[in-house]
ZAFILO-350039 format. One record per residue (C-alpha): residue in three letters; chain; z, x, y. Coordinates in Angstrom, 2 decimals, always signed. Each point is the difference from the previous one (the first is absolute). Layout:
<pts>
+------+-----+---------+---------+---------+
: type : mol :      pz :      px :      py :
+------+-----+---------+---------+---------+
:  ALA :   A :       Z :       X :       Y :
...
+------+-----+---------+---------+---------+
</pts>
This chain:
<pts>
+------+-----+---------+---------+---------+
: type : mol :      pz :      px :      py :
+------+-----+---------+---------+---------+
:  MET :   A :   +6.29 :  -70.57 :   +6.27 :
:  THR :   A :   +1.38 :   -2.48 :   +2.68 :
:  SER :   A :   -2.82 :   -1.03 :   +2.30 :
:  GLN :   A :   +0.03 :   +1.00 :   +3.85 :
:  HIS :   A :   -1.90 :   -0.82 :   +2.82 :
:  ILE :   A :   -1.63 :   +3.28 :   +1.37 :
:  GLY :   A :   -1.89 :   +0.22 :   +3.51 :
:  ILE :   A :   -2.90 :   +2.22 :   +0.20 :
:  ILE :   A :   -1.26 :   +0.66 :   +3.52 :
:  GLY :   A :   -3.45 :   +1.15 :   +0.20 :
:  ALA :   A :   -2.76 :   -1.29 :   -1.79 :
:  GLY :   A :   -2.23 :   +3.06 :   -0.37 :
:  GLN :   A :   -0.75 :   +1.56 :   -3.05 :
:  MET :   A :   +3.77 :   +1.82 :   -0.25 :
:  GLY :   A :   +1.69 :   -3.29 :   +0.65 :
:  GLN :   A :   -2.26 :   -1.86 :   -2.22 :
:  GLY :   A :   +0.64 :   +2.38 :   -2.85 :
:  ILE :   A :   +3.90 :   -0.29 :   +0.41 :
:  ALA :   A :   -0.33 :   -3.50 :   +0.14 :
:  GLU :   A :   -1.67 :   -0.17 :   -3.71 :
:  VAL :   A :   +2.75 :   +2.18 :   -1.19 :
:  PHE :   A :   +2.78 :   -2.21 :   +0.39 :
:  TRP :   A :   -2.26 :   -3.25 :   -0.15 :
:  ARG :   A :   -0.64 :   +0.67 :   -3.10 :
:  ALA :   A :   +3.57 :   +1.35 :   -1.35 :
:  GLY :   A :   +0.87 :   -3.64 :   +0.97 :
:  HIS :   A :   +1.14 :   -0.07 :   +3.83 :
:  THR :   A :   -1.18 :   -2.23 :   +2.70 :
:  ILE :   A :   -1.47 :   +1.76 :   +2.30 :
:  TYR :   A :   -0.63 :   -1.22 :   +3.87 :
:  LEU :   A :   -2.79 :   +2.21 :   +1.55 :
:  PHE :   A :   -0.25 :   +0.48 :   +3.61 :
:  ASP :   A :   -2.31 :   +1.47 :   +2.22 :
:  ALA :   A :   -1.25 :   -0.55 :   +3.47 :
:  ASP :   A :   -3.64 :   -0.03 :   -0.59 :
:  PRO :   A :   -0.86 :   -3.62 :   -1.84 :
:  PHE :   A :   -3.36 :   +1.05 :   -1.26 :
:  ARG :   A :   +1.74 :   +3.30 :   -1.83 :
:  LEU :   A :   +2.62 :   -2.14 :   -0.97 :
:  ASP :   A :   -2.33 :   -2.72 :   -1.31 :
:  GLN :   A :   -1.89 :   +2.57 :   -1.58 :
:  ALA :   A :   +3.07 :   +1.91 :   -1.83 :
:  TYR :   A :   +0.74 :   -3.44 :   -1.57 :
:  GLN :   A :   -3.87 :   -0.43 :   -1.53 :
:  ASN :   A :   +0.83 :   +3.84 :   -1.52 :
:  LEU :   A :   +2.85 :   -0.87 :   -1.63 :
:  ILE :   A :   -1.12 :   -3.42 :   -1.41 :
:  GLU :   A :   -2.86 :   +2.26 :   -1.47 :
:  ARG :   A :   +2.10 :   +2.66 :   -1.11 :
:  LEU :   A :   +2.19 :   -2.59 :   -1.84 :
:  GLU :   A :   -3.29 :   -1.61 :   -1.40 :
:  ARG :   A :   -1.26 :   +3.44 :   -1.54 :
:  ALA :   A :   +3.64 :   +0.34 :   -1.56 :
:  ILE :   A :   -0.39 :   -3.16 :   -1.74 :
:  ASP :   A :   -3.60 :   +0.67 :   -1.06 :
:  LYS :   A :   +1.51 :   +3.10 :   -1.65 :
:  GLY :   A :   +2.85 :   -1.56 :   -1.47 :
:  THR :   A :   +2.90 :   +1.74 :   +2.09 :
:  GLU :   A :   +0.60 :   -3.14 :   +1.60 :
:  SER :   A :   +0.12 :   -3.37 :   -1.58 :
:  ALA :   A :   -1.82 :   -2.75 :   +1.40 :
:  ASP :   A :   +2.51 :   -2.33 :   -0.86 :
:  GLU :   A :   +1.94 :   +1.61 :   +2.81 :
:  TRP :   A :   -2.26 :   -0.53 :   +2.62 :
:  GLU :   A :   +1.58 :   -2.74 :   +2.41 :
:  HIS :   A :   +2.90 :   +1.82 :   -0.53 :
:  PHE :   A :   -1.38 :   +3.20 :   +1.38 :
:  LEU :   A :   -1.72 :   -2.10 :   +2.62 :
:  ASP :   A :   +3.50 :   -1.81 :   +1.17 :
:  ARG :   A :   +1.20 :   +3.59 :   +0.50 :
:  LEU :   A :   -2.36 :   +1.44 :   +2.41 :
:  VAL :   A :   +0.71 :   -1.38 :   +3.69 :
:  VAL :   A :   -2.12 :   +1.15 :   +2.65 :
:  CYS :   A :   +1.87 :   +0.21 :   +3.60 :
:  ILE :   A :   -1.77 :   -0.52 :   +3.04 :
:  ARG :   A :   +3.23 :   +0.59 :   +1.81 :
:  LEU :   A :   +2.67 :   +3.08 :   -0.49 :
:  SER :   A :   +2.44 :   -3.12 :   -0.37 :
:  GLY :   A :   -1.50 :   -0.79 :   -3.33 :
:  MET :   A :   +2.21 :   +3.33 :   -1.03 :
:  ALA :   A :   +3.38 :   -1.99 :   +0.62 :
:  SER :   A :   +1.00 :   -0.82 :   -3.60 :
:  CYS :   A :   -1.32 :   +3.93 :   -1.58 :
:  THR :   A :   +2.97 :   +2.05 :   -1.35 :
:  PHE :   A :   -2.26 :   +3.00 :   +0.34 :
:  VAL :   A :   -3.02 :   +1.03 :   +2.38 :
:  ILE :   A :   -2.25 :   +2.75 :   -0.14 :
:  GLU :   A :   -2.13 :   +0.97 :   +3.29 :
:  ALA :   A :   -3.28 :   +1.46 :   -1.12 :
:  ILE :   A :   -1.55 :   -0.61 :   +3.54 :
:  VAL :   A :   -1.78 :   +2.74 :   +2.31 :
:  GLU :   A :   +1.44 :   +3.74 :   +0.41 :
:  ASP :   A :   +1.07 :   -0.53 :   +3.26 :
:  ILE :   A :   +3.70 :   +0.51 :   +1.13 :
:  ASP :   A :   -0.26 :   -2.38 :   +3.12 :
:  VAL :   A :   -1.81 :   -2.72 :   -2.10 :
:  LYS :   A :   +2.60 :   +0.11 :   -2.86 :
:  ALA :   A :   +2.82 :   +0.23 :   +2.85 :
:  LYS :   A :   -1.36 :   -3.33 :   +1.13 :
:  LEU :   A :   -0.06 :   -1.61 :   -3.40 :
:  PHE :   A :   +3.43 :   +1.43 :   -1.17 :
:  SER :   A :   +1.33 :   -1.19 :   +3.10 :
:  ASP :   A :   -1.27 :   -3.64 :   -0.48 :
:  LEU :   A :   +0.72 :   +0.03 :   -3.47 :
:  GLY :   A :   +3.85 :   +0.24 :   +0.46 :
:  THR :   A :   +0.05 :   -3.09 :   +1.64 :
:  VAL :   A :   -1.80 :   -1.73 :   -2.67 :
:  VAL :   A :   +1.72 :   +1.37 :   -3.97 :
:  ASP :   A :   +3.81 :   -0.63 :   -0.39 :
:  ALA :   A :   +2.34 :   +3.24 :   +0.04 :
:  PRO :   A :   -0.10 :   +0.47 :   -3.93 :
:  CYS :   A :   -3.79 :   +0.30 :   +0.16 :
:  ILE :   A :   -1.03 :   +3.53 :   -1.12 :
:  ILE :   A :   -3.03 :   +1.08 :   +2.53 :
:  ALA :   A :   -2.38 :   +3.05 :   -0.83 :
:  THR :   A :   -2.67 :   +2.21 :   +0.94 :
:  ASN :   A :   -3.00 :   +0.69 :   -1.81 :
:  THR :   A :   -0.71 :   +2.86 :   +2.61 :
:  SER :   A :   -1.68 :   +3.19 :   -1.44 :
:  SER :   A :   +0.46 :   +2.18 :   +3.07 :
:  LEU :   A :   +2.68 :   -1.02 :   +2.59 :
:  SER :   A :   +3.98 :   +0.53 :   -0.23 :
:  VAL :   A :   +1.64 :   -2.58 :   -1.49 :
:  SER :   A :   +2.78 :   +0.68 :   +1.95 :
:  ASP :   A :   -1.77 :   -0.11 :   +3.34 :
:  LEU :   A :   -1.21 :   -3.81 :   -1.12 :
:  ALA :   A :   +3.73 :   -0.50 :   -1.08 :
:  ALA :   A :   +0.64 :   +0.09 :   +4.04 :
:  HIS :   A :   -1.99 :   -3.43 :   +0.40 :
:  VAL :   A :   +1.40 :   -1.99 :   -3.13 :
:  LYS :   A :   +2.89 :   -2.33 :   +0.50 :
:  ALA :   A :   +3.03 :   +0.90 :   -2.28 :
:  PRO :   A :   -1.88 :   +3.48 :   -1.11 :
:  GLU :   A :   +2.16 :   +0.65 :   -2.87 :
:  ARG :   A :   -1.95 :   -2.69 :   -2.11 :
:  PHE :   A :   -3.25 :   +2.37 :   +0.37 :
:  LEU :   A :   -1.90 :   +2.50 :   -1.30 :
:  GLY :   A :   -3.48 :   +1.08 :   -1.45 :
:  VAL :   A :   -1.51 :   -1.23 :   -2.89 :
:  HIS :   A :   -3.58 :   +1.97 :   -0.06 :
:  PHE :   A :   -2.26 :   -1.09 :   -2.28 :
:  PHE :   A :   -3.20 :   +1.89 :   -0.94 :
:  ASN :   A :   -3.62 :   -1.58 :   -0.16 :
:  PRO :   A :   -1.10 :   -2.00 :   -1.99 :
:  ALA :   A :   +3.87 :   -1.71 :   +0.16 :
:  TYR :   A :   -0.19 :   -2.09 :   -3.07 :
:  HIS :   A :   -1.18 :   +3.08 :   -2.27 :
:  MET :   A :   +1.71 :   +2.87 :   +1.22 :
:  PRO :   A :   +3.19 :   +0.37 :   -1.81 :
:  LEU :   A :   +1.68 :   +2.19 :   +2.89 :
:  VAL :   A :   +2.30 :   -1.40 :   +3.38 :
:  GLU :   A :   +1.62 :   +2.20 :   +1.61 :
:  VAL :   A :   +3.41 :   -1.45 :   +1.57 :
:  ILE :   A :   +1.24 :   +1.74 :   +3.18 :
:  PRO :   A :   +3.43 :   -0.99 :   +1.35 :
:  HIS :   A :   +1.14 :   +1.09 :   +3.54 :
:  THR :   A :   +3.31 :   +1.06 :   +0.94 :
:  GLN :   A :   +1.03 :   -3.32 :   +0.82 :
:  THR :   A :   -1.50 :   -1.65 :   -2.93 :
:  ASP :   A :   +3.03 :   -1.92 :   -2.31 :
:  THR :   A :   -0.03 :   +1.64 :   -3.63 :
:  ALA :   A :   +0.19 :   -3.96 :   -1.17 :
:  VAL :   A :   -3.37 :   -0.43 :   +1.54 :
:  SER :   A :   -1.18 :   +3.02 :   -1.23 :
:  ASP :   A :   +0.88 :   -0.74 :   -3.08 :
:  ARG :   A :   -1.34 :   -3.48 :   +0.13 :
:  ALA :   A :   -3.44 :   +1.04 :   +0.84 :
:  HIS :   A :   +0.12 :   +2.54 :   -2.91 :
:  ALA :   A :   +0.94 :   -2.57 :   -2.39 :
:  LEU :   A :   -2.60 :   -2.21 :   +1.19 :
:  LEU :   A :   -2.82 :   +2.32 :   -0.12 :
:  THR :   A :   +0.75 :   +1.16 :   -3.51 :
:  GLU :   A :   +0.21 :   -3.88 :   -0.76 :
:  VAL :   A :   -3.69 :   -0.31 :   +0.61 :
:  GLY :   A :   -1.16 :   +2.85 :   -2.06 :
:  LYS :   A :   +0.09 :   +3.26 :   +2.78 :
:  THR :   A :   +1.40 :   +3.18 :   -0.15 :
:  ALA :   A :   +2.13 :   +0.22 :   +3.09 :
:  ILE :   A :   +1.12 :   +3.60 :   +1.22 :
:  VAL :   A :   +2.25 :   -0.06 :   +2.76 :
:  CYS :   A :   -0.68 :   +2.90 :   +2.27 :
:  SER :   A :   +1.39 :   +0.76 :   +3.75 :
:  ASP :   A :   -1.60 :   -0.78 :   +3.02 :
:  SER :   A :   -2.53 :   +3.20 :   +0.89 :
:  PRO :   A :   -2.99 :   +0.18 :   +0.88 :
:  GLY :   A :   -2.85 :   -1.23 :   -2.53 :
:  PHE :   A :   +2.91 :   -0.71 :   -2.13 :
:  ILE :   A :   -0.92 :   +1.46 :   -3.66 :
:  VAL :   A :   -3.63 :   -0.88 :   -0.63 :
:  ASN :   A :   -1.43 :   +0.36 :   +3.03 :
:  ARG :   A :   +1.65 :   +3.32 :   +1.27 :
:  LEU :   A :   -1.63 :   +1.21 :   -3.24 :
:  LEU :   A :   -3.18 :   -1.54 :   -0.63 :
:  LEU :   A :   -1.39 :   -0.35 :   +3.73 :
:  PRO :   A :   +0.01 :   +3.98 :   +0.40 :
:  MET :   A :   -2.15 :   +0.31 :   -3.04 :
:  ILE :   A :   -2.39 :   -2.68 :   +1.14 :
:  ASN :   A :   -0.43 :   +1.78 :   +3.13 :
:  GLN :   A :   -0.68 :   +3.38 :   -1.71 :
:  ALA :   A :   -2.51 :   -2.08 :   -2.22 :
:  ALA :   A :   -1.80 :   -1.50 :   +2.96 :
:  LEU :   A :   +0.08 :   +4.01 :   +1.94 :
:  LEU :   A :   -1.61 :   +1.21 :   -3.18 :
:  CYS :   A :   -2.60 :   -2.39 :   +0.18 :
:  GLN :   A :   -0.80 :   +0.40 :   +3.69 :
:  ASN :   A :   -0.29 :   +3.75 :   -0.50 :
:  GLY :   A :   -2.61 :   -0.56 :   -2.54 :
:  VAL :   A :   +2.19 :   +1.46 :   -2.88 :
:  ALA :   A :   -1.24 :   -2.62 :   -1.91 :
:  THR :   A :   -0.51 :   -3.46 :   -0.46 :
:  ALA :   A :   +1.79 :   -3.07 :   +0.16 :
:  ALA :   A :   -0.68 :   -0.71 :   -3.74 :
:  ASP :   A :   +0.67 :   +3.75 :   -1.05 :
:  ILE :   A :   +3.27 :   -0.06 :   +2.01 :
:  ASP :   A :   +0.93 :   -2.68 :   -1.55 :
:  THR :   A :   -0.86 :   +0.90 :   -3.66 :
:  THR :   A :   +1.60 :   +3.38 :   +0.33 :
:  MET :   A :   +3.41 :   -1.80 :   +0.40 :
:  LYS :   A :   -0.56 :   -2.53 :   -2.62 :
:  LEU :   A :   -0.89 :   +2.78 :   -2.61 :
:  GLY :   A :   +1.76 :   +2.87 :   +1.11 :
:  ALA :   A :   +3.36 :   -1.91 :   +1.28 :
:  ASN :   A :   -0.24 :   -2.78 :   -2.15 :
:  PHE :   A :   -0.25 :   -2.56 :   +2.93 :
:  PRO :   A :   -0.97 :   -3.73 :   -1.05 :
:  MET :   A :   -1.82 :   -0.17 :   +3.12 :
:  GLY :   A :   -1.36 :   +2.59 :   +2.79 :
:  PRO :   A :   +1.79 :   +0.50 :   +2.83 :
:  LEU :   A :   -3.19 :   -1.36 :   +2.20 :
:  ALA :   A :   -0.45 :   -2.92 :   -2.33 :
:  LEU :   A :   +3.45 :   -0.57 :   +0.68 :
:  ALA :   A :   -0.08 :   +0.38 :   +3.84 :
:  ASP :   A :   -2.76 :   -2.46 :   -0.34 :
:  LEU :   A :   +1.95 :   -2.65 :   -1.84 :
:  ILE :   A :   +2.99 :   +0.92 :   +2.50 :
:  GLY :   A :   -2.28 :   -0.68 :   +2.77 :
:  LEU :   A :   -1.19 :   +3.01 :   +2.42 :
:  ASP :   A :   +1.61 :   -1.56 :   +2.99 :
:  THR :   A :   +3.39 :   -0.27 :   -1.91 :
:  CYS :   A :   -0.25 :   +3.84 :   -0.86 :
:  VAL :   A :   -0.80 :   +0.70 :   +3.50 :
:  LEU :   A :   +2.57 :   -2.17 :   +1.10 :
:  ILE :   A :   +2.93 :   +1.64 :   -1.94 :
:  LEU :   A :   -1.28 :   +3.43 :   +0.35 :
:  ASN :   A :   +0.81 :   -0.19 :   +3.75 :
:  SER :   A :   +3.06 :   -1.41 :   -0.73 :
:  LEU :   A :   +0.99 :   +2.60 :   -1.85 :
:  ALA :   A :   -1.28 :   +2.87 :   +2.16 :
:  HIS :   A :   +1.91 :   -1.63 :   +2.88 :
:  ALA :   A :   +3.02 :   -0.57 :   -1.89 :
:  CYS :   A :   +0.12 :   +3.47 :   -1.79 :
:  ASP :   A :   -1.34 :   +1.57 :   +2.93 :
:  ASN :   A :   -2.47 :   +1.99 :   -2.00 :
:  THR :   A :   -3.90 :   +0.26 :   +0.41 :
:  THR :   A :   -0.56 :   +0.32 :   -3.84 :
:  TYR :   A :   +0.05 :   -3.86 :   -0.06 :
:  LYS :   A :   -2.61 :   -0.10 :   +2.68 :
:  PRO :   A :   -3.02 :   -2.25 :   -1.44 :
:  ALA :   A :   -3.24 :   +1.53 :   -0.65 :
:  ASP :   A :   -2.78 :   -0.15 :   +1.98 :
:  ILE :   A :   -2.14 :   -2.12 :   -2.64 :
:  LEU :   A :   +3.07 :   -2.43 :   -1.01 :
:  LEU :   A :   -0.09 :   -0.75 :   +3.88 :
:  ASN :   A :   -3.82 :   -0.18 :   +0.52 :
:  TYR :   A :   -0.11 :   -2.51 :   -3.13 :
:  VAL :   A :   +2.14 :   -1.98 :   +1.85 :
:  LYS :   A :   -1.47 :   -0.30 :   +3.45 :
:  ASP :   A :   -3.06 :   -1.02 :   -2.23 :
:  GLY :   A :   +1.67 :   -2.57 :   -1.71 :
:  LYS :   A :   -0.19 :   +1.32 :   -3.16 :
:  LEU :   A :   +3.63 :   -0.69 :   -1.02 :
:  GLY :   A :   -0.66 :   +0.33 :   -4.08 :
:  VAL :   A :   +0.14 :   -2.94 :   -2.67 :
:  LYS :   A :   +0.77 :   -2.56 :   +2.55 :
:  SER :   A :   -3.36 :   +0.29 :   +2.18 :
:  LYS :   A :   -1.87 :   +1.34 :   -2.84 :
:  ALA :   A :   -0.37 :   +3.77 :   +0.88 :
:  GLY :   A :   +1.88 :   +3.10 :   +1.01 :
:  PHE :   A :   -0.14 :   +3.03 :   -2.36 :
:  PHE :   A :   -1.89 :   -1.99 :   -2.76 :
:  ASN :   A :   -1.95 :   -3.31 :   +0.25 :
:  TYR :   A :   +1.12 :   -3.57 :   -1.13 :
:  GLN :   A :   -2.72 :   -2.40 :   -0.25 :
+------+-----+---------+---------+---------+
</pts>
């Protein structure tokens, strides 16, 4: 595999996971975030993950310095200038993303592919803010990005076929299963998954069964490796609410209206694993 310069914009949980995918596969990572503290924390987290991999024997200690040379922290967006592939993984706000893509268009060269990891916004709508939209597409990773094998590849109507092919090939090279789908609300996984999570939340809300028993029924009765409510906690209940609201708006369908229990948990700061509490406690 030819090493490339891969830009990751957004140093949150998802950005870190995506960075680890390409970093551990031998590419040079340029990681940017507007928050210096989050950027520093992301760098430390990635180093700790590498140390654990070395302790487990899945990475060689002899490669330590080589790994460090391939992890570049950028305090300015201009640090993306040499990248051939840039993936945006910032807040799910179309105005914030639009400003980023407008700024990014003045930084990277024309051959650079620009991708969004959006889980709920229209790729076509975002493309309107990208200079040379034919090089733009969605690449939707799943959390935790390093371990989850699937990536949804979402071209929009103007995406160049060669760009989709390059993205698909790169994702395959780093060990992911890349599935191409059209730009439709929720794409594939979230369009199917979030309504199920919402229905599980409603069952819990209405006292039909406990969260633990709801999850057990789906694990033992539907052969799910993880119950829908534990999975919601892993995704983040705030993210679940955001996606459900987006689906309700895009599909003009109240079926996707988030259950009150989800809204109340988010209001109370119970976001799931990342806040140590949601449908379950994580202490």
